[in-house]
C-alpha positions in Angstrom: -0.4 0.0 -0.1 1.6 3.5 -1.1 1.6 6.4 0.7 -1.0 8.0 -1.6 -3.2 5.5 -1.0 -3.3 6.0 3.0 -3.6 9.2 2.1 -6.8 8.5 0.0 -8.2 6.4 3.2 -7.6 8.9 5.7 -9.4 11.6 3.7 -12.6 8.9 2.6 -12.2 8.0 6.6 -11.7 11.6 8.1 -14.6 11.7 10.3 -13.2 8.3 11.7 -9.9 9.8 12.7 -11.0 13.0 13.6 -13.6 11.3 16.4 -10.4 8.8 17.6 -8.2 12.2 18.1 -11.2 14.1 19.8 -11.7 10.6 22.1 -7.7 10.5 23.3 -7.8 14.4 23.7 -10.7 14.2 25.8 -8.9 11.1 27.8 -6.1 13.4 28.2 -8.1 16.0 29.7 -9.5 13.5 32.3 -6.0 12.3 33.3 -5.1 15.5 33.9 -8.4 16.2 35.9 -8.1 12.8 38.1 -3.9 13.0 38.5 -3.3 14.9 41.9 -1.6 18.3 41.6 2.1 17.8 43.1 4.7 20.4 43.4 8.4 19.5 44.2 10.9 21.3 46.3 14.5 20.7 46.7 17.3 20.9 49.3 20.7 20.9 48.6 24.1 19.7 50.7 27.4 19.6 50.0 29.7 16.6 51.0 33.0 17.5 52.1 34.9 14.9 50.3 38.2 16.4 50.1 38.1 18.5 53.5 40.0 16.3 56.0 38.2 15.2 59.4 38.9 17.9 62.1 39.6 14.8 64.5 41.3 11.9 62.3 42.6 14.5 59.6 41.4 11.5 57.1 40.2 12.5 53.8 38.4 10.0 51.8 39.9 8.5 49.0 38.9 9.5 45.3 38.4 5.8 44.3 35.6 5.5 47.1 34.3 9.1 46.3 31.7 8.1 43.6 30.5 4.6 45.9 30.3 7.2 48.5 28.2 9.4 47.3 25.4 6.7 45.6 25.7 5.0 49.2 24.4 8.9 50.3 21.6 8.8 47.9 20.3 5.1 49.4 20.7 6.4 53.0 18.9 9.5 52.8 15.6 7.6 51.5 16.5 5.2 54.3 14.1 4.8 57.0 16.4 5.6 59.8 16.3 9.2 58.1 13.1 9.3 56.7 11.5 8.2 60.7 12.8 11.1 61.4 11.0 13.1 59.6 7.8 11.5 60.7 8.6 12.4 64.1 9.2 16.2 63.3 5.7 16.3 61.1 4.2 14.7 64.4 2.2 12.6 61.7 1.9 9.8 64.4 -0.4 11.7 66.3 -2.2 13.3 63.3 -6.3 11.8 63.5 -6.4 12.0 59.6 -2.9 10.2 58.9 -4.2 8.0 61.7 -7.4 7.3 59.8 -5.6 6.9 56.6 -3.5 4.2 58.2 -6.1 2.3 59.5 -8.3 2.4 56.0 -5.4 1.3 54.2 -4.2 -2.7 53.6 -0.7 -1.8 56.0 -2.5 -2.2 59.0 -1.8 -5.3 60.7 1.6 -5.9 59.0 3.7 -2.4 59.7 3.4 0.1 62.3 1.9 3.4 61.1 5.5 5.4 61.8 7.0 2.9 59.1 3.9 3.3 56.8 4.2 7.0 57.0 8.0 7.2 56.1 7.1 4.8 53.5 4.5 7.5 51.4 7.4 10.2 52.2 9.8 7.8 50.4 7.7 7.4 47.5 8.0 11.2 46.9 11.4 11.9 47.8 14.6 11.8 45.3 18.3 12.3 46.4 20.7 12.4 43.7 24.2 14.2 43.1 24.5 17.1 40.9 26.5 16.1 37.6 30.5 16.7 38.0 29.7 17.8 41.8 29.4 16.7 45.5 26.2 18.5 45.9 23.7 16.3 47.1 20.1 17.3 45.3 17.2 16.2 47.9 13.6 16.9 46.0 10.3 16.3 47.7 6.8 16.4 46.1 3.4 17.6 47.6 0.5 18.4 47.5 1.2 22.3 48.5 4.4 24.2 48.0 4.6 25.3 51.7 4.2 21.3 52.4 6.8 20.3 49.8 9.3 23.0 51.1 9.1 21.8 54.7 9.4 18.7 54.2 12.5 18.9 51.7 14.2 20.9 54.7 12.9 18.4 57.1 14.4 15.2 55.2 18.1 17.5 54.8 17.9 18.4 58.3 17.0 14.4 59.5 20.0 13.5 57.0 22.5 15.4 58.9 21.6 14.4 62.1 21.6 11.3 61.3 25.2 11.3 59.7 26.2 12.7 63.0 24.4 9.9 65.0 26.3 7.3 62.5 29.6 8.5 63.0 29.5 8.8 67.0 28.0 5.5 67.5 31.1 4.2 65.1 33.5 6.4 67.3 32.2 5.0 70.6 31.8 1.7 69.4 35.7 1.7 68.6 36.6 3.8 71.3 35.2 1.3 74.3 37.0 -1.5 72.2 40.4 0.1 72.4 39.7 0.9 76.0 39.2 -2.7 76.3 42.3 -3.7 75.0 44.0 -0.9 77.1 42.6 -2.5 79.9 43.7 -6.0 79.0 47.2 -4.5 78.0 47.7 -2.7 81.4 46.9 -6.0 83.2 49.7 -7.7 81.4 52.1 -4.7 81.8 51.4 -4.8 85.7 51.7 -8.4 85.7 55.6 -8.1 83.7 56.4 -5.3 86.1 55.5 -7.0 89.0 57.3 -10.1 87.7 60.7 -7.6 86.9 60.8 -6.3 90.0 60.8 -9.7 91.8 63.7 -10.9 89.8 65.5 -7.8 90.5 65.3 -8.6 94.0 66.0 -12.1 93.9 69.1 -11.8 91.5 70.3 -8.1 92.7 70.6 -7.0 89.4 69.4 -3.6 88.3 69.1 -2.1 84.8 69.4 1.5 83.7 67.1 3.2 80.9 69.7 2.2 78.5 69.6 -1.6 79.1 72.9 -1.3 80.8 73.7 -2.4 84.7 75.6 -0.8 87.2 78.4 -3.3 87.1 79.2 -3.3 83.5 79.4 0.4 83.6 81.7 0.4 86.0 84.1 -2.1 84.7 83.9 0.3 81.5 85.2 3.1 83.9 87.8 0.8 85.4 89.5 -0.1 81.9 89.3 3.5 80.9 91.8 4.0 83.9 94.1 1.4 83.0 97.9 2.7 82.5 99.0 3.4 79.3 102.8 2.1 78.4 104.1 5.9 78.2 104.5 8.2 81.4 102.7 10.7 80.3 98.9 10.8 82.3 96.0 11.2 79.5 93.3 13.4 80.7 90.2 11.8 82.0 87.4 10.5 79.3 84.3 12.7 79.6 82.0 12.0 82.2 78.1 11.2 82.0 77.5 14.6 83.5 79.3 16.2 81.3 77.9 14.6 78.6 74.4 15.7 79.6 75.6 19.4 80.8 76.2 19.8 77.3 72.9 18.0 75.9 71.5 21.0 78.4 73.5 23.9 76.9 72.6 23.0 73.6 68.8 23.2 74.6 69.1 26.3 76.0 71.1 27.7 73.2 68.2 26.6 71.2 64.6 27.7 72.9 66.7 30.6 73.7 66.0 31.9 70.1 62.3 31.5 70.8 61.6 31.6 74.5 62.3 34.4 76.6 65.1 34.1 79.9 62.2 33.7 82.5 60.5 31.3 80.7 59.6 28.4 83.5 61.2 25.6 80.9 64.3 28.2 80.2 64.7 28.7 84.1 64.2 24.6 85.3 66.8 24.1 82.0 69.1 26.4 83.9 68.7 25.2 87.3 69.4 21.5 86.0 72.6 22.9 84.6 74.0 24.3 87.7 73.6 20.6 89.3 74.8 18.9 86.4 77.9 21.3 86.4 78.3 20.5 89.8 78.9 16.8 89.3 80.7 17.0 86.1 83.3 19.1 88.2 83.6 16.5 90.9 83.7 13.6 88.4 86.5 15.2 86.5 88.3 15.9 89.4 87.5 12.7 90.7 89.0 10.6 87.5 92.1 12.8 87.0 93.1 11.8 90.4 92.6 8.4 89.8 94.6 8.8 86.4 97.5 10.2 88.3 97.0 7.9 91.0 97.5 4.9 88.5 100.5 6.5 86.3 102.8 4.9 89.1 101.9 1.3 89.0 99.1 -0.3 87.4 98.5 -3.4 89.5 95.7 -1.7 91.9 93.5 -0.5 88.8 94.0 -4.2 86.8 93.0 -6.1 89.9 90.0 -3.8 90.1 89.5 -4.4 86.3 89.9 -8.3 86.4 87.6 -8.6 89.9 84.8 -6.6 88.3 85.1 -8.5 85.1 84.6 -11.4 87.0 81.7 -10.4 88.6 79.9 -9.1 85.6 80.5 -12.6 83.4 79.2 -14.0 86.8 75.8 -12.2 86.3 75.6 -12.5 82.2 72.9 -14.8 82.2 70.6 -12.7 84.8 71.1 -9.5 83.2 69.9 -10.8 80.0 67.4 -12.5 81.4 66.6 -9.1 83.0 67.0 -7.4 79.9 64.1 -9.6 77.6 62.0 -8.6 80.5 62.8 -5.1 80.4 61.8 -5.4 76.7 58.3 -6.8 77.2 57.6 -4.3 79.7 58.5 -1.1 76.8 56.7 -3.2 74.2 53.6 -3.3 76.5 53.8 0.4 77.9 54.3 1.3 73.9 51.2 -0.5 73.1 49.3 0.7 75.9 50.5 4.2 75.4 49.2 4.1 71.8 46.1 2.0 72.3 44.9 4.8 75.0 46.2 7.4 72.2 43.5 6.1 69.7 40.5 5.9 71.8 41.0 9.6 73.3 40.9 10.4 69.6 37.6 8.2 69.1 36.4 9.5 72.5 36.7 13.0 70.8 35.0 12.2 67.4 32.3 10.8 69.2 31.6 13.8 71.0 32.0 15.9 67.5 29.4 17.4 66.2 30.9 17.3 62.8 29.2 15.9 60.0 31.2 16.3 57.0 28.1 18.2 55.3 27.5 21.5 54.7 23.9 22.9 54.0 23.7 25.2 51.4 20.6 27.1 52.1 16.9 26.3 52.8 14.3 25.0 49.9 11.9 27.4 48.4 8.2 27.0 47.6 8.2 26.4 44.0 5.3 28.6 41.9 4.4 26.0 39.4 3.6 22.2 39.8 5.5 19.5 38.1 2.6 17.1 38.2 0.5 16.5 36.0 2.7 18.0 32.9 -0.7 19.5 31.1 1.3 19.9 27.5 2.7 16.8 27.9 -0.4 15.1 28.6 -2.3 16.5 25.7 0.3 16.1 23.0 0.4 12.7 24.0 -3.0 12.3 23.7 -3.1 14.1 20.2 -0.3 12.0 19.2 -2.0 8.7 20.3 -5.1 9.4 18.9 -3.7 10.4 15.6 -1.6 6.5 15.9 -4.7 4.9 16.7 -6.9 6.6 14.3 -4.6 5.6 11.5 -4.8 2.0 12.7 -8.3 2.1 12.8 -8.7 3.6 9.5 -6.5 1.2 7.7 -7.8 -1.7 9.5 -11.7 -1.0 8.8 -10.4 -0.3 4.9 -8.5 -3.8 4.6 -12.0 -5.2 6.0 -13.9 -3.6 3.3 -12.0 -2.9 0.5 -12.8 -0.1 -2.0 -11.5 1.1 -5.3 -10.4 4.8 -5.0 -8.0 4.6 -7.6 -6.2 2.9 -10.6 -3.6 1.9 -7.6 -6.4 0.0 -5.8 -7.0 -2.3 -9.1 -3.4 -2.9 -9.5 -3.1 -4.2 -5.6 -6.2 -6.1 -6.4 -4.5 -7.9 -9.8 -7.3 -6.4 -12.2 -6.2 -5.4 -15.7 -6.8 -2.0 -16.1 -8.3 -1.4 -19.6 -8.5 2.3 -19.7 -9.2 5.6 -17.2 -12.2 8.2 -17.5 -11.0 11.4 -16.8 -13.8 14.0 -16.1 -13.7 17.5 -17.1 -15.2 20.4 -15.0 
């Protein structure tokens, strides 16, 4: 069937086409009248993905940013968030809402709060703006003010629930770290008691640098052994003199930023006076010992031998004590780090930071978003035309009529001639 034939059919059955288009148009008008009018209001929040957390200083990785934004879209329409909106609206105590719930099929299967939340979720949409970290929350309602109010309530509930999520997680983790810290503290106390008992039993004591007094005394005596030459070498630097040099360096460094009466500077100066006195005494004693040993070596050599034998006799005990001390240091370091992390999580649990920035309030819309009058009317007219075309062609095929030479050719009838009438 050619295009010209179709045009002839439509012209011949133009009444059927017209009534079909009119009927579809009237159906479109009825749909516009039946579809409830709805207004849409939007509220926006900024997701601070590149801003470090004020407590943990952590920044969300770029690889997880897209998944995070998608997750937030689902969180906004979750019952936990929308339930806050229902409570803020007071719908569970609203007589009309209670009556609607009693008339619905949901009564007896879900509670009224969840049923009301589902009504809000159906009209809520949350999606990120293209190429941005801004989340747009939209809500549709029968009146502009209701749409604006509920859109802002959903946004506020989302912010509050985000804070609640963070605080609950931080509180739970902080408690876990505190439990671990208590276990470490108990173990640390036990090991320290073991160390104290071992020191009392063995009579061996370690210094902060894992050295024992007997080994240090052996080093000091060995340094005083006479040399083959009669020259008396100056005594080596004593521990007090080394500490004195360190304190002088600290005073020189801090003096560049702190005043002379700063408590830290004053404390360092007092410490320096005590160290200077000790260094002088140690230097005098070491020099006297060196001069006394310059004339003969047997007394010092004997002391060195005696002290060496004593150190060797206590070697096993010292090694055992060092192992215990290493355990103490490891446990103490673990305890400090665990308590530090628990403290950080405690601060995070008390923080009101949500990682979200509210971008103004929603504005009551002026025009409704539903029903879409122009779209419905255009669709009804277009549908009427298509339906009319189908009906006209279908009616023509059930009862074929010869309207042109082409119709005869289609039926296989030979054409002898054509009569043309003159106007």
